[in-house]
C-alpha positions, 0 to 999 in steps of 0.5 A: 663388746656389749652394745650400750645404746645409752651412750648414743646421743642420737637416742632419747634415753632417760640417762643421757637426758639427765647428763645434757639437759636442766630440765626439772628432772635434772639432779642438783648434783649434775646441775653445775655440769651444764647450763641452759646458756652453755653450748655443747662442746664439740670435739672437732670444732672448726672455732679457732683456738686462742691459747696465750702461752706465757713462757718461754718457747720449748726452744728457748731456755729462761736467763736466770740472770733476767728472770725476776725472783719470785715473791714470798707468798702465804699459801694455804694448802687445803687437801695435803694428800699426795698432791697437796704434798708434792706441790707443797716440797717445791712452794716451801723451796722457793720460800714461800710461806706453807700452811696446810689443813686436811681432814687426815692428820699430816701434821708428822708429814707437815713438820717434815716439809716444813709446813704449818698444818692445822687441823680446824679449818677456822685457825688456819683462815684466821692465819690470813693467808693470801691464797687458798690452794685448793688440792682436793679430789674433784668428787670431795671439792663442792663439800670442802668448799662449802665447809671452809670458814670464808668469813675468817678469810681477808676479803679479796683472797685469792683461791686457786684450784689444781682440779683436772677439769676445769668448767666444773671448778669455774662455776663451782668457786663463781657460785659458792666464793664472795664477789670480792674474792679473787679466782684463778682456775689452774690445771698443771698437767703433771703429778708426782710420778710424771714430774719425778724429776722436775717440772721444766718443759711440763704445761701449767694451764690457767685461766683468771677468772676473776682478779680485782683491779688493784695493783697489788691483787694483779701483782699477787696473782702474777707472783703465784703464777711466777711460782711454776714458770720460774720451775720451767713449766709451759704456761698456757692461759686458756679458757676452761671450757677449751681446756675441758674439751682438749683434756677429754681427748687427752688426758681422760683417754690416757687414763681409760686406756691405762685402767684398762691396760692395768686390768689386763695384769701386764707385765715385763716379758724377756722379749719387750718391744719398744711399743710394749715398753710404752704400754708398761710406762702408761700403766705405771703413769697411771695406775697409782691415781685414785679411781675417785680422780678418773670417775671425777674427770668422767663425770665432771667434763661434759666431753668424757661421756662421747670419748667412751663411746667413740673408744667403744666403737673402735674397739668394735669397728677393729674387731669386726675387721678382724672377724670379717677377714676371718670369716672370708678365709674360712668361707674360701676354704669351705666353699672354693677349695672343697675338700683339696686339702687343708691349708696351713691356716687350718693347720695352724688352728689345729696345732693350736687348739692342741698347744694351747693345753700344753703350752705350760709345759712347753715354756722354756727359760730363755737365756742369752746368746753365748755365740762368740761376738767377733771384733770384725767380720773377716773372710771366713765369717761372711755369708752369702745370704739370700733375702727372699722378700725385698720389701720394707723390712728386707731392705732394713735388714739388708743395709746391716748385712752389706755394711758387714760385708756380707755377700746380699742377693735379694728376690722379690715379686715386686721389681727392686732392681734399682733399689738394690743396686743402690745398696750394692746388692745382687737382685734376681726376678726369678727365683731359679737363677737366685737359687742356683747362686747357692747361698748359704743362707735363705732369709725369709722377708715375706709377710706372715700371710704370704710365707707360705706361698712363697716357700712353696714356690721356690725351687728348693731342688737347686738349692745346695743340701743342707741349706740354711732357712731363717724366717723373720716372722713375728709368729714363730709356731707357725713358720715352725710347723711350715718348715718342718712340713715343706723343707727337705729333711737336710735342710737347716732350720732357724726361726728367728724374730728380730723385735724391732723394725725400721721405726724402732731401730732407726738409731741402732739395735744396741739393746734390742731383742732378738729372739731365736730357736735352732729348730733343726741344725745339723751336727756338722761343726761346718753347719753349726758354725754357719748357723752361729755366724748368722746370729753373730750378725745380730749379736755385733749389733748390740741386740739382747740375744735371746734362745726361746721355743717358739711356743714360749715366744708366742705366748709371751708375744700375745700379751705384749706384741699383739695387745700392743698393736690392737691398742695402737690401732683402736687409738688410730680409729679415734684419730688423736691428735696433739693438743697444746696441753698434752700431758705425758701419757697422752704422748705415749699414746700418740707415740704408740699410734705413730709406732703401729699405724706404719705396720699394714693391717696384714701384719696385725692380721697375721699376729691375730691368725697364726698366734693361738693366744691372741683370741684370749687376748683380744677376749680379755681386752673386751672384758676389762674395757667391759669392766671399767665401763661398769664401775664408770656407769654403776658409780653414776648409776648410784649417784643419779638413783640418790638424787632421783629417790633419795628425797622420796625415801625421806617423804615416806619415812615422814607419812609413816610417822604422821600415821602413828601420831595421828591415827589416820589412814593414809596408806591408800592415798600414798600412790597418788603422792608424786614427789617432784 
């Protein structure tokens, strides 16, 4: 990833200087973002947070018989776009009188909603609404507010904004509005997509900036807030400064990740994991928002720049971990093993290079498993299954195998004898003893990195000929090649990938994908039946059985599983924490981190090392993030250029006109003229 030293606050750069100071060189547009008396916001401040929750707790339900009815208000919505219309529907349903004004003519939409639409803001203000609800974009708010004919409103009118940044809105309203106007800064932490079902349980953050002492004004403010409380919102009274500190770590991060993933063009696959489904949900929740909204979150939240830098550094750190491990492996191969032979890691890359050019030809259309699903496991259907690798995932599978009545044996380098005994499983510390039991199926539950070593160490000669070997690795071309290379030709091979684990499958496997490829199964009816009986284990638990070539699996997995784990690990490095005002999108990010943090780095490295498509996906993520940063800083550069040089260009134009008019030779003195 391209280094951006100008983002580091430890370096003195002009662009950062302009963003963080109120020197004479600071553009007027950015003066509202910082003031000499305002202290910098620290993302991890030790200062205690004072949050006042004004609604019923999440554990209790409001009693409709004791809930105070919402008094009807006359509310004027300024900015009747997507979000203004979204709020208007609920306001109308509650019986409020709704007026609306917007630069675009939405009169036909307003008529359908029961809203009075005004093209001229003077006409709207002369209706004397009790509340002005600003639903404009962040970037257009100042212009809209300064063009409103405030003199036509009643004194003490209540102004409310719903912007996603609050310190900017607060400063602007205090600067522009007459001192006898009331001000409430609010942020409904939801929108048309996340609240399409209802507003219940969603956060509504607000700060009463300025409310007059008269009882009628205090009551009007409470009546407005009760609009959201009556819909079941969690009402959080919080300072604008505290809001922006949390929002930079949650809302801005959510939109940034969502936009990067959207640039990747992620699509649903036949083998979606739960983690990948959360990424698709995140993209859906953020892709409908305009870039102006995202740019506003960046420009008008002081903490957003730091979050971009932290995300940049986190991705670089993760990539350095991957490449550092790769460098170690390659160095070990080249200098320690010499010319003794090539390991499967070399073979994997050689095969990968060849497969990359033919992956399109190898792709097959997946189809569901058609094997007969038995109602119960009778004695003839029971299998003797030996699990090799009795760690977390091996034990996770063993519970279901034992519950279905199969005879389960286990072997692992670590002594899990006590754990196995509690599960009713026979544990062997010697692989020879295990193989002499003649299991029908060897189920390899080892890590990706240790699979080759474990397979080569097994005493295959002690097994029955035609034993069925099954793996459950997250990559498939690597074990397929490994099995074909090292197993005797009369052994059957089934490559599988349960697209779930102890976390995502803790409440059952119903509906979760199980991918398999019958790499080599003898034509003998008994061997075919044994393979189907093994697959039946997962079909009986409700898995979606997907038969798919190993090459097809790895192509899909690089675009879903590897991207999911990469995103989760980058976010994990940011130490994201739950906030008092989590959005649904931010909850998705926290859930993603939880789902991936439990997996070892060895698993992630294996996904990278043994999937030929992973490197391409890493490059695409890098390119997408760089493109997003260019959009942000390109837009910012345009604003700064206009502020810095716009007046200079006007001044030079006046000088040229002066030369023409007076005939004076001023061109020689232009170089000495400085525009402050």
